[in-house]
Every structure is written in C-alpha cells, then in structure tokens.
N, C-alpha and C positions, 0 to 999 in steps of 0.2 A: 523498099521496106518491104517485107512480107512476110505476116505473123504465123509464123511455122513452125515455131519450137517447141518441143514438149519441157516446157517448163518442171513439172513433177518429176517427170525423169532424169531429165540433162541436172550439171552439177550449179550450186551457186555462184553467178558472179561474181568474181574477184573486184578491186575496188578499181580495177583498170578497166573490165567488162570483160575482160577472156574467162570463157567456158571450157574448162577443162575437158569435159564430157558431154557433148551435143548430144541429144535424142532429137528427132524431128518427128511431127505430126507424115504421115505419110500420104497422107490424104488431101493434104494442106501444100505438100512440097512444090513448087513452082518451077518442073521440070519441065516445062518447055522454055524457059529462060535461061540465058547463059551465066547469067550471074545475081544477087540477091543479098538483102541485109538484114539480118531479123531484129525488130526495134531492139532485144533486149541487149542487143554486141553493136549496136548501129558502125564501129566504126571497124567491122570483120565484112569482106567480102567473102560469100560461099560462092563456091563457082561450083555449077553443076559437073557432074562425070564428063559429060560430052564435049563440052565447051573448056574445063581441065586437059582432056587430051587434043583439044585442037591448038592450046597456047601452046605444051611441050610441043607439039610436030611442028607449031611456027617458029619457037625461041628455042627449040635443041636445049641444051644442061642453062638456059639460063634463068627456066623456072623450076622452082621445085613441088612438084605435087604432094598436096599430104591429106592422105583418107582421113575424115572427122568424124562421117558417121556411113552406114549402110546398112541396108533394108537386112542386107547378106548374113547370118550370124556367123559365115567361113572369115568372111573379112574384116580385117584387124583397123580401126583407127591408129594414126601415128601416136604413142605416148607424149607427145608434147607437141601438137598441130601450130602452135601461136609459139614458141620460139624460135629464135633466127639464131 
C-alpha cells in the first residue's frame, strides 16, 4: 500500500472502490516499485510504466495495458480503465 493518490483531484471512489479519474501525487509515486495499491482502492493493482511494458513483453496479447495517469499532458488516460 502506498498513499500517493491526490484525493482532491481524483474522482470520488464508486461504491465498488473504483476510481474513474485517478491523479497521483508525483512526489509520492513509488516509481522504483513494479506495482502498488493505493489505500483508497486497495483491490486495484497499479503497475508502474516500466513494469507494464515488461508484462506485455513477456505475455504478448495476454495482457492489456491501460493508462490511468501520466504527468505528460499529451498522454490520454484510458476512458474506462477498470472496465473488462
């Protein structure tokens, strides 16, 4: 568990805990970790970009990579990151 969610700029969690619009505090992001869980949505595993790249490399089309947040304003988050 890593408390790095910007709760003021993120959307309010749904009853299920899902957060549609996720905004992280960059200074608190554990970029050295492959994955983490925010306490506000503990069922969700958040993968760091480098780890997600590696998962796709290893599994091919078995894993779908969905962007939920980026500091890059040109990067567009997936419109429904938790929808399956």
